[in-house]
Structure formats: structure tokens, C-alpha cells
N, C-alpha and C positions, 0 to 999 in steps of 0.2 A: 706342684710338682717340685722333685728334688731337683739340684742343678745337675746337668751334663756336662763332663769334664771334656776338654778338646785339647790334644797333644799335638803341639805344632803351631808355628806361626809363620810357615811357606804361604803359598799359593792356596793349597787344599785346607789348611787350618784355618786361614783368614776367612775364606767363603764358606766355610762349616760356621764358624762363629757369626758371621754375617747372616745367615740363613735360619740359624737356632735363634738369633736376638729377633728376627725379622719376624719369624712365627710365634713369639712369646715365649720361647723356651729358655729359663733361665740356663745360663753356662757359665765355666770357667776355664780359660785356656791357660796352657802351660809352655812355656819358650825357654830352651837352655840359654838362648843368647840375649842380648839386651835390647834387641829391637826385632820388627818384623822383617820378613823377607825370604827366611830360611836358606835353600841352596843359594839363591841369589843374593845373599848378603854374605860376600866373601870373607867378611870378619866374624861370621859365625863359627864356631868350633865344629860344627857339623858341616859345613858347607866344602863341596868339592869344586868350587868354582876355580879359575884361573885368570889370569890378568888379559887375556887377549880374546875371551869367550864373549859369543853373540847369540842371541836367541836364533835355534835353528829353523825356526816356521816364520812368517811375516806375522808383524803385529797385529794386523788386520784378523787373522785366522786365529790367533792365540789370545788375545785381549778378553776381559770381561765385558760381556754386551752391556751391562750398566754402567760401564766406567771404561769408556775408549780411550787409548792414549793419545798424547796431544799430537798434532800433525807437525810438530817441532822434534818429535821422537823418531829416530830412525826407522827405516822399514823392519831393518833387522836389528834391534837394540842391542848395544853394549850392556852387559851385566848391571852395571851401575846405575844405567836409565832405570833397568827393571827394579833395582832395589828402590829406588826413589818411586817408583810407581808403586811399589807394594806399601810402602809408607803412605803414601797419598791417598790410597785405598783405605787403609786402617782408618785415616784421620777423616775422610769423607764420610765413612759409615760410623764413626765414633767405635771403633774395636778395640782400641787400646785400653779401654776401661775394663774390659772383659778379661785383659791378660794380666799374669802375673810372670814378670821376666826374670832373667838370670835363674831360673828354677828347673830341675832337672827330674824328670819322673823316674823313681827307683822302681817302684812295682806296683803292679795293678791285680788285684786280687779279688776274686767274686765271694760275697758273703750273701747268703741269701739271695734276694733279688736285686740287689745292690752291687756296687764295685767300691772296695776301699783302696783309695789311691795314697802312696806316701810319695814325697816330693822332698827334695833337697834343695836350700837355697841358703846361702853364706854358711856352709856347714852344718846346718842344722835340718833336721828330718821332721816332719810331720806327717800324720796320716788323717785322711777325710773321707767321708763318706758321699759317695755320690749315685743319682738315680740310673746315669749311664754313662757309656764312654765313647768318644770317638776318636780313633787313632790316625793322626795325618802328620805323621812324622816324616813322610817322603820315603822314597824309594832307590836314591841315587847317594847314598851317602856311606855306604858299607861295603868296602872294596872287596872283589873277588880275586884273591891271589892265588894262582894255581901253582901247584908244586913244578919247580923247573927240573928238566932231567939232567940234572947233575948240579957241580958247585961253581958258580960263578964268582970270582974273586973281583970283580968289578962293582958299582954301584946297581943295585936293583930297586926301581921306583915303581910305584903304581901311578896310574894318571890322576888317582885321588890325591897324591902329593904333591902335585905338580901346582905351581904358581907363576913363575917366571922364566921366560926362555934363557936367561942368563947362565942359567945351569948347564947347558949345552955347549957354551964356549968352549970350542978346541976339541970337543969330544967325539969319540965314534960312537955312535948313538944306533942301538937296535930297538926298534919299537914292535912290540907283539901284539898283534890285534888292531882291527881297525874301524871301531864305531866312530860316532860324530866327534867325540873327543879327542880319539885316538888321531883322526884324520887332522882335526886343529892342531893337535901337539905336533904331529909329523910335519906340518907345514911350519910352526913356530921353529921348530928344530933346524929346518932347512935352511934358515938365514943365519943360524950361529954356529952350529956344529961343525967338525970337522968331515963329518960323514954322517948320512943318515941311511939305514936300510929298515925295512919292514916287513916283518913276517906274518905271513897270514896261512892259516888250516883251510878255511873255507872261504868260498867267494861272496863279494858284495855287490849290489846294485848302488850305482851313483847317479845323483841328480844334481843339476845346477840351482843354484838359488834364484837365479833370473833366466827368464825368457823375453826376448823383446821387450826389455826393460821393466818388465811385471814379475812379481813374486812368482815362482812357480807352483806354489800351492795354493794360489788363489785363482789361476786361470780358469779351473772347471767351473764356478760360479755357484749356484745353488742347484744345477742341474746334477741330479742323482743319476748315474750310470750303474750299469749292473758291473758284480766286483770283477768278473772277467774281462769285460770292456775297460774299466777302469787299469787293470794290470796290463793289459797290452798296449794301451795307449801311453801309459806311463814309461814302458819298457821300449816302445818305438821312440818315444821323445829322449830317454836315455842314449840310446844307440845313436839317434841323430845328430844329439847335441854333444856328446862326449866320447862315443864308439863303444865298443866292447872292452871288459875290463881285461881280458885275456890279450888284448893289443898292447896293453900296458905293461905284460907280464905278470898280470895278477890273475888267481884263480877265476875259472869260471864259475859264476853261481849255479849249484845244483838244486835250485828251487825256483819258484818263478815269483816276480816282483810282489813286494809287500808280505812275503810269508816270512820275511825277516825285516827288520827297519832298515831302508835305505840308509846310504851316508847322503847328506844333503852338501856336499862339498865337491866342487869341480877344480879346486886349487891343488889338492893332493896330486891329482891327475897331471895337471901342468907341471908340476915339479918333477914327479916321475918320468914324464916326456923328455923335460931337461935334462934328465941324470942327476938332478938334485935330492932325489930320494931312489933308492933301488929296490926293486921287488924280491924277496927271497921265500923260498919254500917254508914248510913247517920245521921247528927245530927238532932234530934229532937228538943230540947230546949236547952237553956243555962241561969243560973241563978249563979251569981257571978262566981266561979272558977268550978263550977259544970257543966256537960255537960251531957247531956242525949241522947242517941242515939235510931234510932226506933226500936230497938230490945228490949229496956226497960234498957238495961245496961248503968252504969254511971260511971263517973270517974273525978276524979279533976285534974287541969292543971294550970301551971303557964304561959303558952305561948301557943296562936294559931298562926299559919303560914299558911297564904291562898296562896296555889300554884294554883289559879284561872284562870291563863291567862292573857290575854290583850286584850284591845279594840282598834279597829282603832282610831286613833287620828289626824285630822288635823285642829288644832285650827284657823290657821291663814287664812282660806278661808270657805266661806259660805258652807253648806252641799249641798245646791240646785244646786251650780255650779258643784258639783260632780256628780250629776244625783243620788245621795244618797237615797235609800230607802230602809226600812229594816236593816238588819245587817252590809250591805257593799254597796259600789257605784256600780251601774249598768253600767257597762263600756265593750267593745268588747274586748275579750282576758284580761280582768281585767287592761287593760291600756289605750284603747282609749274612750275619750268621743265621745257620738253618734253624737253629733253638733259642738261640737268646734274643730278644725284642729290645736290647738296650746296650748294644754292644755292635760297632760299625769300622770297618777298614776302610778309611777315606783315601781315595786317590790312589789304590792299589790297581791303576787301570793305564794302560798304554794304546794309543792306537793314532796311526798317522792322520792328523788333522782335527784331534779331539779338541786340543786347546784348553784353556783354563774355563773357557764358557762351560764345556762339556763336562768339567768336573764341579761346576757351578751348579750346574743342572743335577747333578748327583746329589749333592750337598742338599738342593732344594728338595729332592724328592725324600731323602732322608729325614729331613725338619718335617716334612708334609707327614712322612708315615708316624714319625714319633707323637707329633699333636694327634692325627685321626686316631691314631690306636689307643691314646688316653682317652678319648671320646667315644669309644667303643665303635667307630665308624665301620661300615660293612666293607668299604674299598679297603680299610687297614687289614681287616681280617682275612681278605681274600689274599692280600699281599703276603699276609703272614703263612698262609698255606703255601702258598707259592714258593716263597724262598725257603720253606721247609722241604718241598717236592723237588726242586729244581737246583739245590745247592751244588756247585760245582759244575755245572751245566754252562758250556762257554758259548758266549755270542760272537762266535766267530763268523757268521754271515757265510758259512762253508769254506773261510780260507784254511788251506792247509798249513798253519805255521809250524815253523820248525820246533822240534821237541827239544829246546833249549831251556835252560834256567832264567834266562834274559827274556824269553819268549812267554813265559808261563802265565802271565797276566795281560797280554796283548788281547786286543778284542777288534771286530771289525766295526769300524766308527759308525756306519749307518744303521747297523742292526742293534748296537748297544743303544745311541740316540733314541730309535723309534723304541725299544723296549723301555726305556725309562719315560719316553714321553707319555706312552700307555699308561704306565703306573702313576705318572704324577695328574694325567686327565682324569682318573678314576678317583684319586683322592682329591682332587679339587671339587668334584661333584658333591662330597660329602660336607662343603664348607656352609656354613650355616647362613642363612639370611644376613645376620646380622654383622657377618665376617667378609662378605663378598668385597666389599670396598678395601679390604686388607690384603687382598689376593696382588702378589707383585706382577708386575707385566712381563718379568722373565719366566714365571711360572705359567703364564698363559701361553706365553709365547711356544713354551717348551711341549707344551701339551698338544699342540696343533700344528 
């Protein structure tokens, strides 16, 4: 079998290489930085990390099942702890030997049934042929920079540019948008800036990180509740613990809980309640340093910080190769191309509670498919037919996600995991008798 190429050495790239190697599939990983960690290595040229960043989900709900984080690691680890975690993971499973570091992928072109991949390292380019391609370069590194309604003469930054709160010292700051990073940055700014305002077009739901001393995301345990009950319980917890967003002067959400990603941060509400951060309406126009909002109010600012999220970005491959229409590529289970059997978009999936283990199960399924398809297994042929028929069908479990670019690849966790487990179970049935002792525990667990 010709080797497969894996782009990226963040969490998704690492578990992709881990599963390919585990199932005997030769592979070469390419990473633009000098080490593993991806987003979680603040020194990487593609990282959008900032100094105060911590994991927004608890470590036990996020970690790889076969590689738990140590008891000495914080429940919501700092990014530096996570960088070390991924380096330890790569050493544990001998993944470094598969990677070429300081290597940028310039282009990926389909030639016959193979992929010709051109890379650049130390200013030199080379082109090699691979039997397949797994794209795992992440979804949170290409900033979405919307056009502002007017010319602002102060400083305009995106949250992707943010590193250190010292940039806020003495400034009048307007934050636009409020995802999880935006909420973190607003809190940072509240301690350093002369003033901090936050402008929101749409309402957000907020959840605390802790309830009764325990991580909020771990309270449900292993009990699977119907979607609408999960939504109602979580919305009730939010109201009980934090109140309604409109009580803080924020817009009322015009959707149900989890139809957009909630903000796991109660500190921003604390600072709004204390007047450290002031809520503003959507921006109507900008003239110089003066910003006018849709309610007629206006104020002057020194800095606008855009917390407006990220766009999917795969500059090294033609969008038509990814079956890309609309906001995101149309793939089966967000990973399988309808026609190509050797192209996989790894990690283009988000769901509340999916964690890195959910992505590991995706990588396991893909590795099993590659292996079993090469053997001509019936289960792989069935999956091949399914991915052709159902490309673009969304594993949303009936959730009415907002029609926004950042929500285009969101799925319902239980629906998605169940679908993957079904395919994994079928693929495992086709293991030969001599292979059964090589079936990893995680694959068996995922299939049952």
C-alpha cells in the first residue's frame, strides 16, 4: 500500500497518524511548525492561542480515552499544559517518527487514483505521490474579518491577533461578538483597559464551568437524554445559576439552547453586572473613532477587537476536490468524500461534548475503512455506497442549528457517535481471524 499523507500535528492530526499506524497503514505527517500541538502550541505560526486561554470543556470529557491526563493537571487546563499533553501523547505512541516538521503543504493535486503533494521546507519544494490524503489542519486558524460599516481610525484587531492583555492598557475598547474566545478576551480587557464595551448582534446562552464544585459538562454522566430534554435542562440551569442574558442588557437568544454553541464563561456576566463591561447594540456606522449603534447611542474608541470567529481554510487544495458548496464541504459524517475513497477531511466536526475522543473515534473509523476497503471487505463496500448516497446529510439529531458559517459543520454528539459506532462495528466484523488480537480496545468500545 502506498503511504497516506496527513496534514497537521494538532489533536486531530496526531490521532489520525496514531490510528493509521495502529492499523498498519503507512503514513507521513506534515506539520508547518517545529513540534506537535497545533492550535495548543502558542508558538506555532498558525496558532490563534492567547496567554490566558484554558480548555472550555473539562479534561475528563475532552481527553483521549487511551491517554488520560494526569491528576495533577487542572480540571480546565491552561494551554501550556495541553501543549505538553500532546507532546507526551506523540512520544507515548511513537508518532514523531512519522512526521516531517517545519514543512508547509503547498498543494495537493489528484493524479489518477493518487495524490501528488508538494511541500516546502527550508525554502525548497518537493513533490511526492501518496496513495491517500487525510486533511487535519484544524478549523480555528483562519479569521473571519467582516467589513465594518465605515472607516475606523483607531486600531482594528481580530481575536486571532490577540496574545497578551497588555495591549489594552489605558484604551477604550469595543469588542464585537462573543464566542468563548471573545468572552475570555473581554474579561482580560476589563482588568487593563480604560473602558470595555461589547457589541452583539445576536443573543448567546451562557453556562458556568462549575456547578456544586463539579465541571458542568460532566454532570450528565453516561445517561443519554432525549435532545429536547437536554436542551430544557441546560437552559434551566443557565437561568437558575446565571439568570437571563437580557437581565444583563444582552440580546435575548432567538433560538433554543445548543442550536448555537453556548458560551462557557460566567465571568463576563460578572463583569457586566459590575459595570466593568458595558453591553452595546449592533453597530450601525463608524466615522473615525466614533461608533454609532442601532439604538442611536454612540461612543469613541481607541481599539475594536473582532471576536467574529473563523472560516474553514484549506488553501492547498481546490475547493471542488472537497465537494465544497455553501459554507462547508458536503461530506458523509463530515469526513467521507462521496466519490473519492482516499480523501478524508479530518476534524471538520463540532458538537457539544464530542471532545478529542470523539475525533479519535472518527480517525479509527477512517483507518478501518482504508484497511478493509483494501481487502475488499463487504462492510467497506457498504460504507462506500452509503457515503455516496448520503454526502451532505447532517447528523443533527433533529437539532435546528442556526444557518451560520460557524455552525455549518456542527452535529449532534449522540447521533454522530452512534453513526460512527455502527460503521466501526461493521468494519470490525470483517477483521480476519489472525487480526482479532490487533483490534484496539478503543475500537471495540466505540462499536458497542
